[in-house]
C-alpha positions as CSV (number, residue, x, y, z in Angstrom):
1,M,0.0,0.0,0.0
2,I,1.4,3.4,-1.0
3,A,-1.4,5.8,0.1
4,V,-4.8,6.0,1.6
5,Y,-7.5,8.1,0.1
6,D,-10.0,9.7,2.6
7,Q,-13.3,10.3,0.9
8,K,-14.7,12.7,3.5
9,S,-11.7,15.1,3.5
10,K,-10.8,14.3,-0.1
11,E,-7.1,14.0,0.9
12,I,-4.5,11.4,0.1
13,H,-2.3,10.2,3.1
14,W,1.0,8.9,1.8
15,V,2.9,6.1,3.5
16,E,6.4,7.1,4.7
17,K,9.2,6.3,2.3
18,D,11.1,4.1,4.7
19,K,8.0,1.9,5.3
20,L,7.4,1.5,1.6
21,V,8.4,-2.0,0.4
22,F,8.0,-3.4,-3.1
23,T,7.8,-7.1,-3.8
24,G,10.1,-8.2,-6.6
25,L,13.4,-6.7,-7.8
26,S,12.2,-3.2,-8.7
27,A,9.4,-0.8,-8.3
28,P,6.2,-1.6,-10.2
29,L,5.5,-0.1,-13.6
30,D,3.7,3.3,-13.6
31,G,1.8,2.7,-16.8
32,A,0.0,0.1,-18.8
33,E,2.2,-2.3,-20.7
34,V,1.2,-2.4,-24.4
35,I,1.7,-5.8,-26.1
36,F,1.3,-6.0,-29.9
37,E,-0.1,-9.2,-31.1
38,N,-1.1,-10.3,-34.6
39,V,-4.7,-11.5,-34.6
40,V,-5.4,-13.7,-37.6
41,I,-8.4,-15.4,-39.1
42,S,-8.5,-19.1,-38.6
43,K,-7.8,-21.1,-41.8
44,A,-11.0,-23.1,-41.5
45,L,-13.1,-19.9,-41.4
46,F,-11.1,-18.4,-44.3
47,Y,-11.5,-21.4,-46.5
48,S,-15.2,-21.7,-45.8
49,V,-15.7,-18.1,-46.7
50,V,-13.7,-18.6,-49.9
51,A,-15.9,-21.6,-50.7
52,V,-19.1,-19.6,-50.3
53,T,-17.6,-16.7,-52.2
54,C,-16.6,-19.0,-55.1
55,A,-20.2,-20.2,-55.2
56,G,-21.3,-16.6,-55.5
57,I,-18.8,-16.0,-58.3
58,I,-20.2,-19.1,-60.1
59,V,-23.7,-17.8,-59.8
60,A,-22.8,-14.3,-61.0
61,V,-20.9,-15.8,-64.0
62,A,-23.9,-18.0,-64.8
63,F,-26.2,-14.9,-64.8
64,L,-23.7,-13.2,-67.0
65,V,-23.6,-16.1,-69.5
66,V,-27.4,-16.4,-69.5
67,S,-27.7,-12.6,-70.1
68,I,-25.3,-12.8,-73.0
69,Y,-26.7,-16.0,-74.5
70,F,-30.3,-14.8,-74.5
71,R,-29.7,-11.1,-75.2
72,N,-31.8,-11.2,-78.4
73,S,-34.9,-12.6,-76.7
74,R,-37.7,-10.1,-76.0
75,V,-37.9,-10.6,-72.3
76,M,-34.1,-10.2,-71.9
77,K,-34.2,-7.0,-74.0
78,L,-36.8,-5.5,-71.8
79,S,-34.6,-6.2,-68.7
80,S,-31.7,-4.2,-70.0
81,P,-29.1,-6.9,-70.7
82,N,-26.1,-4.4,-70.8
83,I,-27.0,-3.2,-67.4
84,N,-27.4,-6.8,-66.2
85,N,-23.9,-7.5,-67.5
86,V,-22.4,-4.6,-65.6
87,I,-24.1,-5.7,-62.4
88,S,-22.8,-9.3,-62.8
89,V,-19.3,-8.1,-63.5
90,G,-19.4,-5.8,-60.5
91,A,-20.6,-8.7,-58.3
92,V,-17.8,-10.9,-59.5
93,I,-15.3,-8.1,-58.7
94,C,-16.8,-7.7,-55.2
95,Y,-16.5,-11.4,-54.6
96,V,-12.9,-11.4,-55.6
97,A,-12.3,-8.5,-53.2
98,V,-13.9,-10.5,-50.4
99,I,-11.3,-13.3,-50.9
100,I,-8.5,-10.8,-51.0
101,L,-9.8,-9.0,-47.8
102,G,-9.7,-12.4,-46.0
103,V,-6.0,-12.8,-46.6
104,D,-4.0,-11.9,-43.5
105,M,-0.8,-12.8,-41.8
106,G,-2.1,-16.3,-41.0
107,I,-1.5,-17.1,-44.7
108,D,2.1,-17.4,-45.6
109,I,2.8,-14.3,-47.8
110,S,5.5,-11.7,-47.9
111,T,5.1,-8.2,-46.5
112,T,5.3,-6.8,-50.1
113,T,2.6,-9.1,-51.4
114,F,0.4,-8.3,-48.4
115,G,0.7,-4.5,-49.1
116,R,-0.3,-5.2,-52.7
117,F,-3.3,-7.2,-51.5
118,C,-4.4,-4.2,-49.3
119,L,-4.3,-1.9,-52.3
120,A,-6.0,-4.4,-54.6
121,S,-8.8,-5.0,-52.1
122,A,-9.5,-1.3,-51.9
123,W,-9.5,-1.0,-55.7
124,L,-11.6,-4.0,-56.3
125,L,-14.2,-3.4,-53.6
126,S,-14.6,0.2,-54.8
127,L,-14.8,-0.7,-58.4
128,G,-17.2,-3.7,-57.9
129,F,-19.5,-1.7,-55.6
130,S,-19.5,1.2,-58.1
131,L,-20.5,-1.1,-60.9
132,V,-23.2,-2.9,-59.0
133,F,-24.7,0.2,-57.4
134,G,-24.3,2.2,-60.7
135,G,-26.1,-0.6,-62.6
136,L,-28.9,-0.7,-60.1
137,F,-29.2,3.1,-60.2
138,A,-29.3,3.1,-64.0
139,K,-32.0,0.5,-64.0
140,S,-34.1,2.5,-61.5
141,W,-33.6,5.6,-63.6
142,R,-34.6,3.8,-66.7
143,V,-37.8,2.5,-65.1
144,Y,-38.6,6.0,-63.8
145,K,-38.1,7.4,-67.3
146,V,-40.4,4.7,-68.9
147,F,-43.2,5.4,-66.4
148,A,-42.7,9.2,-66.4
149,N,-43.2,9.3,-70.2
150,R,-46.1,6.9,-70.6
151,S,-47.7,8.9,-73.3
152,K,-44.7,8.6,-75.7
153,K,-44.4,5.5,-77.7
154,K,-40.5,5.4,-77.8
155,I,-38.0,6.8,-75.4
156,V,-34.7,7.9,-76.7
157,S,-32.1,6.7,-74.1
158,Q,-29.6,9.5,-73.4
159,T,-27.9,8.5,-70.2
160,C,-24.6,9.2,-68.5
161,C,-23.3,6.0,-70.0
162,S,-23.7,7.1,-73.6
163,K,-20.7,7.2,-75.9
164,D,-20.0,10.9,-75.7
165,K,-20.0,11.0,-71.9
166,S,-18.3,7.6,-71.1
167,G,-14.9,9.2,-71.0
168,E,-15.9,11.8,-68.4
169,L,-17.6,9.1,-66.3
170,S,-14.5,6.9,-66.5
171,L,-12.2,9.8,-65.5
172,I,-14.4,10.6,-62.4
173,C,-14.6,6.9,-61.3
174,T,-10.8,6.5,-61.7
175,G,-10.1,9.6,-59.7
176,Y,-12.4,8.5,-56.9
177,V,-11.0,5.0,-56.7
178,S,-7.5,6.3,-56.8
179,S,-8.0,8.6,-53.9
180,T,-9.8,5.9,-52.0
181,T,-7.0,3.5,-52.6
182,R,-4.4,5.8,-51.4
183,V,-6.2,6.6,-48.1
184,Q,-7.6,3.1,-47.4
185,G,-4.5,1.2,-48.5
186,N,-2.2,3.3,-46.2
187,R,-4.6,2.8,-43.3
188,N,-4.7,-1.0,-43.8
189,Y,-0.9,-1.3,-44.2
190,R,-0.2,0.9,-41.1
191,S,-2.6,-1.1,-39.0
192,Y,-0.6,-4.2,-39.6
193,Y,2.9,-3.0,-39.5
194,H,3.1,0.1,-37.4
């Protein structure tokens, strides 16, 4: 015991120095001891998530093949096969990002490769999500335009994905993903090695 705190008087009464005895070879630490430890995902969990993710990739690729194979049928034309293809490709990219995000120090990889995986995961997840969400947004916008213009027989589709605006859209997406990669990649890398 080093001191006694009196709650009524709100004073600390210190023990005299010559009566102060520490057990052990030295005085106790005056702060918390910080121990860094790598926490890894178990291999069984990682491989089970990879199996489920591969099943998702197979289903997305199957949807993509069906969309391409039946693109000339009337029902498929009404469902916007090009947007369906964009959504399917985005889903596959997101699934690949999930596999890369699961890789940690429990898997035997070098530090350089791990840093590349951190950057690739940020790129792939941003790109895949942008494709899926952009495709869904384009479908919603298309449905809105069809029902907003019910009186017209044919709607001329002039979207942000038309040929004259695709370069601008690609430049905006590339800038966004590049900035996200820089910030997110550095954060992931620092959290493991610093």
